[in-house]
N, C-alpha and C positions, 0 to 999 in steps of 0.2 A: 526695515521697511521698503517696500518697492513702490515707485511712483511710475504711472503710466498715463498715456493719452488716449482718449477715445474720440475718433471723429463722428459728429452728429450733424444733422442738417442745420447748417447756420453757425456752428460753434465747435469748439475743441474742449473736451471735458478732461481736467486733469484730476486724477484720483490715486490714492494711496491704499495699499494693502499690507496689513501687518498681523501677526499672531497665527494661530492655528485653531481649528474647530469649526462649529457652525458659524454661518456668516452673520454678521452684524453690521449694518449699514447705518451710518451716523448722518444725518441731513442737516445743515446748518440753515439758519434763517436769515431773511433780509440781506443786509450787506456782508454778512458774516461768511468767512470761508473755512476751509479745513483746519486752520490753526486754532480755531475756537475750541476744538476738542482735543487738543495737545495734551492737556493735563488728565483727561478722562481716558484716552485711548491705551496708554500703558497699563491701566488698571484693569483692562478687559482682555488683553491679548493672550492671557493665560488659559483662556477657556473658549475665545472666540476668534475667527478670522475677522478682523475689524476693517472695514472700508470706509474711508473719509473722502470727500471731493469738494471741488469748488465748483458751485452752480454756474451755468452759462452767464458770461459776462462778468464774473467775480474773479478777482485776483489772477490765477493761473489759467482760467478758462475763457480764453477771448471769444467774442462774438466775431464771426467772419462776414457778417452782413449787417443789416438794421435789425434792432429788436422785433420781434413778431408782434402781431395783434393780440395774442393770447399768452402772456408770460406764464401764468400758472399752469396751462396746458403744456406749454413748452418745457417747462421744467419738469412736469410729470412724465412726458414722454421721454425726456433725458434719463430720468431715474429707470424707466422701463428698458431703454437701450442699454443703460450700464448694467442692470440686473441680468439682462440676456446675455451680454458680454461675459460676465462672471459665471453664468451657467451654473448656479448653485442650488437651484430648486427654491422653494418657499424659504424665505429668510425673515429674519426679525430686524426692525427698524426702529431707531430711537430719531425723532424728528423734532427740532426745536422752532418755535415761533412760525415766521412764514414757511420755513421748511415743513412744518407740520401741515400747513395748508397744501403744500405740494403733494404730500403724501395722502392726504384724505382725498384730493382729486385723483391721485394715482389709484387709490382703492375703488373709487367709482368706476374708473376705466378699465381696471384689471382686477376684479375681486378675487381674492384668493391667492394672487401672486406674493404677497406677504403673509407670513404665518402670524406674526404678531406686530402691530404698530402702536409704539408708545408716541403718542402726539402730546408733545410737552407745551403747554400754553399756546394753543393755536388762536391767533387774534381774530376770530370769526366776528365780523362786524355786527351781524344780526343779534349778538347776545350781549352788546356793551350798554344798551339802554341809554341812560342819561351821560354816560362817560363819552358815548360817540357825539352827542350834541356838544359837548364841551371841548372836543378834540380839535385843536387848531388844523387848518389847511396847510399841512406840511409841503406838498408839492407846490402850492402857490408860493410859500415861503421861499422855497428853493428856487423857483423861477425868478422871483423878485429881489431876493436879497442875498442868494448864493448858498453854497452847500454848509459853510460854518454856522450861519444863523438857522438853517434848517436842522442841522444836527443838534444844536442847543434846544430849539423848540420840540423836537421829536422826543429827545432823552427826558426833558422835563415833563412833557405830556404823558410819556409811557411810564413814568416813575422810575427810570433808570438812573443810576449814578454815572456821571462822566469822569472816567479814571484820569487822575492827574497826569500831565505829560512828564516824561523823564526829565530830570534836570539837565542830565549830560547823555542825550540819546545815542546809542551806537548806531553805526551804519545800517545794521540790519532793522532797528527800530525806525529809523528815518524812512527806510524804503518801505516798511510795513504801513507807515502812516501814509504815505503816498498812495499805496494800494487801496487802504481804506477809504480815502478821500474820493477816489474814482469809483469804488463800491457803493459808497453812499450817493454819489451822482446818478448812477444807475438806479439805485433803490428808489430814491425820491422821484426820479424822472419817469421811471417805467414800472418797477415791481410793487411799490406801495399802492399806487392806485388800484392795480390788478388784485392785490391781495384784500384791499379793503371792499372791493366789489364782488368778491367771491362768495357764492351762496352754497351751503351744503345740501346735497341731495340726501336727506335722511333716510328715505326709503333704500336707495342703493347702498348706503353705508350700514344700515342695519341688516341688510340681506346678505351683505359680502361674507365670505368665508373667513376673511381676515378679522382676527381678534383685535379690537380697537380699544386702547386703554389711553384715556385723557388724563394727563398728569398736570399738576400744578405745583408751583414752587411754595414750601411753607412760609418763606419770608416775603413772598410777593402779594400777599393778601391786599385787596383793594386797588391793585393796579389794573388797567384795561385788559392785558393778556390773561390774567389770572381769572378776572371776571368772565371773559369770553369762554375760557376753559370750563369753568363751572357750568356755564349755560349750555355749552356743546355736550358735556357729559349728561346733563339731565335730559337734554333733547334725545340723546341716544338711548335713554333709559338705563344709564348707568351710574355709578358713583366715581367721581375723580379720584386719583391716586395722588397722594401728597409726596412729592419728592425733597430732599434737603435743598437749602438754598433758595435763591430767587429765580428770576426768569433765565439766568445763566448759571444756575447752581452746579452744573457739570464743570464749570471753569472755576467757580469759587470754592466749592466743597467736593472736588472730584472723588476723593476716597469714599466719603459717605454716599454720594450720588451713584457711584459705580455699584455699591453694595445694594442699594435699593433697586437699580435697574436689573441686576442679576436676579434678585429676589422675584421681582414682577414678571421677568421673563420665565421664570421657573414655575410660575402659578398656573401656566397654561396646561 
């Protein structure tokens, strides 16, 4: 695997390239970085050039100034710059959660730049219904009670399990924990409000040359992101595709998830 850095306005984006074949970009969501795809990536590199990256402000991709006023747009433009740097022509993309919001915005701005977008559980607020009314104000909890309280409230409201901390963490695990706390600070303070306010341009999305596949986790039924994914798929006039596992099935069931991903990409 080769790791490189791309300078973009206001940030430096670290990205990784592995494998050979048609380019497949994996886009993490929220506070996650490229390590979230560590289990999935080696199951795809026999048939794809797999590119992973840390979005601006996350882990290895520091912001060189203040966060912008349009985080979703900034992330979409970063993807455009990265794809331009890679110069691979139309590519396929798997994007999870808030990363799927990034790629939907990218599709509106650059229709046809991506051949197939698999948007895995995009948390589009418009389709949350009563779940949105019951969702706590996580950014307020973060401001008033700190990052740990916000993480607990966010995970509980989202239907995610908090993984137990290792009893004897390694130095690498300790460092990763510090990075994730910093990522959550940025997420709660900047990214989450922007993702929650994002509205899909359905006319632009349906008119784009990009094939958009909305995916949901088979073990995530009833959670906000799963519900939002169902709503978006129907709004786009399509049926959602079920993938193994939950919101992070690519990490929990990487082999089955990879098989479903390859199958879905081949259907175009």
